[in-house]
C-alpha positions, 0 to 999 in steps of 0.5 A: 500500500505504501509503495503504491502511494509512492507512485500515485499522482499527488493531489497537490500539483503545486509541489514536486513532492508529497508527504506520506505519514506512518503513525502508531504507538511506540514499538508498533513497527513504524520504522521496520515498515519504512525500512522494508519499503526503502529496501524494496525501492532500492532494488527498483531504481525508481528514485534517483536518491533515497535519504534516511534521516533519524529525527530527534525530538528537538531536531536541528535543521542544519544537522538534517541538511548536513546528513542529507548532503553526506548521503548525496555526496559520499566521501565528502563528509568532512568538508561539510562539517566546516561550511556554513548553513547557507552554503550547505543549503545551496549545495543541497539544492544543487544536488536535488535539482532535477532529481526524483528523491525519497526522503525518509524522516524517521521518528518525527516529533510534532513541532509547533514552530512553523518557520522551522518546518518551512526551513526544513522543507525549503530545499526540497522544492527543486526536485522532480515531480513524483518525489516523496517524503515518508515520515514515521511518527507517533502522532498523526498531528506531527505528520499533518504539520508537514502537509501530509496528504496520505496517512497510514496508521499502524493498527493494533494487532488482533487480540488473538494474533497478539496473544499468539505472538506473545506466547511464541516469544514466551515459550520459544524453544521450551519443551513442555510435554505436560499438557496441564502445565502448558494450559496453565502457562497459556492461561496465565500468559493470556492474562499478562498479554491483555495488560500490554496494550497490544504493543509488540515491543512490550510483548517481546520484552515481557515474554523474553523475561518469562522465557528465562523463568519458566516457573508458574510462580514467577508467571503468576507474580508477573500477571499480578504486577500492577506496573504492567497496567501503566503503559509501554514505558512502565512495562519496559521499566518492569522488564529492566528491573528483572535483569541481573545487576551486572547486565543492567549496568551493561545496558545502561552504559549503551545510553551514551551512544546515539539512538541510531548507533549500530552496535557490533557484538564484539566491540560492545562486549570489549567495552563492557569488559574494559569498564569492569562490568563483566564479572567472572565467578571463578578462575576458569571462567572466560571473561569473553564468555560471560560478556557474550552471555550478557549480550545474548540475554539482552538480545533474547529479551529484546533490549538489543535488536538484531539487524542486517545490512544489504550485505547480510552483515549483522549489527545491533540496535536499541529501540528508541523507547529502550534508549530513553529508558537507559538514558533515564536510568543512567542519569548524569553517569552517562552523557553525550555531546551533540551538535548544537548542544547548549548547557553545561556538561555534568561534572560527575559524568563517568562515561562521555561520548563526543559527537561534536568536538569543540576545543574550548569545551574540551579544555574548559570542561572535559579536562576538569572531569576528574572522575571520567572513566570513558571518553569515546569520540565518534568517528563522524565527529566534526573534527579530530582531537589535536595532539596537544589536547590528546596529551593534556587528556593523558596528563589530567584524566587519570581514571580513564579506562576507555579512550577511543579518539580520532587524533590529528596525524602524529608520529609518536604517543607522548611518554606521559601515557604512563600516567594512565594506570587504569586504562583498559582499552585504547583505540586510535583512528585517523590518517596517521600512516605510522604510530610510534609507541614509547617504552612507557606504553608498556607500563599500561599493565591493565591494558586489554585492547589496543586498536589502531585504525587506518594505519599501516604500521606500528613502531616500538622503542622497546623490546623485552618490556612488551611482556609487561602487558600481561593483560593484553588480549586484543591487538587490532592494526594492520602491522604489529611487529614486536619482539618477545610476545611469548608471555602474552598468553591472554592474547586473542588477536594477532594480525601478523606474526613475522618470523625473523632470524633475530632474537625475539622474532623466532617462530617459537614465540607462538608456543604458549599463545593458545588463546589466539582466535580467528585469523593468524598470518605467519610470514617469513617462514623461510627463516624457520631453519628446522622441523624442530623449530616449527614444532615448537610453535605448536599450531595444533594447540591453537584450537580457536583459530579459524583462518590460517595463512602460511607464507614464505618469501618467494625470493629465498629458498630453503632446503627444509621447507617440506619438513617445516611445512609438515611440522606446521600442522594446523588445529583440527577444526580450521576452516580456511587455509592459505599457502603462499610461495611454497617451493616444496615438491611435496605436501604434508600428509595432513594437507593432502592424504591424511583422512580427517586431518582438515575435516572442517576445511572450507576455503583453500587458497594456493598462491605462487606454489611450485607443485600441485597438491593431491586432491585427498580426503582433507579437501572433500568438504571444500566450498571455495578453491582459489589458485593464483600465480601457480607454476604447475600444470595441469589442474588435478584431474580429480577436481570432480571429486570435490562434490561440495565445491561451490566457488573456483577461482583460477588467476594468472596460472600461465601453465594451466591450459586445460581444465578438467571436469568440474563438480556439479555443485559449482556455483561460481567460476572465475578465470583471470588471465587464463591461457587456455581456449576451451572451457570444460566439456561438462559446462552445460551440465553444471546446473548449479552454476550461477556466476561466470567471470572471464577476465583477460582471457585472450585465447577464448573465442568461442563459448560452450553451451552454458547451463540455464542456471547461469544468472550473471556473466562477466567478460572483461578485456578478453579476446576482442572477437569474443567480446564483439560476437557476444554482443552481435545479435544472432551470433552463436556466442550471443545465442549461448548467453541470451538467457543470462539476466545480468551481463557485463561485457566490456573491453579496454 
């Protein structure tokens, strides 16, 4: 219905746009519907621009214009932060002129200031007829003030539908075989549901608490609680009170972030850990596990909500009402500095989030907050912190546990960082290509996480002292070459370990780092001189690793490569393995022939390797195989045995001229600079194949018959005859690809 409204002719032809309003009670799904509409519209390309703006209760027109301009001009964000309102408006008008746009104003509040509303709408008059403004709001009056011609109320759910939804969340996953007990739950649940005003948000939060306590007594007490009779906010307050104290603290902390903030699971857990909110009950309990338990409980009770972007990547949000609740509970403990904010910052604030950085405010107010424990600077802040302010912060705010800041380019962190005795999490981002850490950095004995974004290198002026950082768990940066890391046994992330022949960089440094998780790239393996040295790394003990890269230097040869490779046996459950510049003529038994050695391996990449591997038992569950710049020929003849293989990529392999039969499971095939002329004989029978890409393949002139399953074809900079005939109506090559929906055929 809404999408039809977006295309219907407006009643008022004096404006290029019309306004559509979605209104309803908090938590009824207004924003969800609007997001769904936008996702569908992006697929259709009907609108030239789609702009999504969250509107705060006391919105600032300049901020909204700036956000719109940032959406219309990606990559120019910083520029807009330094120009005045008139120029912002002028640039916005030029961007919208002659364009059909869809502007979504999410959570718009009724504003009685007519001049302010006129100013908000003024740049939109230059668009093309058919432009639309879609507004979500709690009251119909708010959207009427914008001149809405179409209003859509999110109506209450039918009573039985609401009850059914409520019980779905309350008994989700529960296995109740006693039918009398089940009827009791349903009877009590119906009485509880009738108190919730048919609010989906209230239903999910209350049901989430009931699911955690499948006890008739608790359900009965909940049914008799008068707080559930007093509206949605009171119901959310009751739900909050049911949380454990530590989890309450974690949720309340989230109030320092903006309402629209997109949380990442690990990042939030790491912040909670650094703040000391996550408590373990014994020495064997893992702090991360407890933190993720807190997170999952907030998720299951709807205090956090799971979302996915267009690439299906997960992120998490907090509903507006729950954010309001967290803000009220936090009081002056948490504070956020926003654009255009007036008034003083509470002196007793503990956790501060800076959305708009002001040097004067920082120096006159923030540097005097002696109780400050958290200083997080938004990556979208209007300016970076200068080096002098950063140094002053280190000297003056000595109770900090978390510092996340964008700092102007500087080569060296000041030695005064030693004064940050309580610091647990240090995150720096900006444009600095190199950061040099002083020896005093190793006096941050409590440091758990060190994260540097947008850098290429981290340098050190210390050696053995790195072992002082016994609590360090996470190192996040592109390059981190540091000697003597062997004692950092809590370390969970290490971007790259480069083996050298100098003391402190031996592969044996990895021996006790069994807490490493995720990815590990080991470079410089030509510097491992014996099988015994390689064995001491004890890679097989690092059971939490999922992705492993083993890389030799292609310019250096070693007589012990095959023995070293054999000794670098990875953990059993690894899912991704990349081998680079291996010059041995044979592969380890665990790599190719030993049954069950790599039973979970799904991604294998061989780059610049001298000899081809055998397709053995270890590879039978591969999903992805990438072969690049390898000097052997041909491909193993039994590739067809890989019955789970979905993606095959062959790049820059000058000796591979013939391709064997491919497995029926193949979905994506990419050939880059392939010198052969004929694709496999069974191409037409690959009924799962959906994507085929040919790049810089000079010898292919004729295509084979292709399967009807093929939906996407790319032919880029290949034989000119192939390119032309594929675009010539009626030619055999053209006929073979006529059924493919998405085609990209081009030549330099």
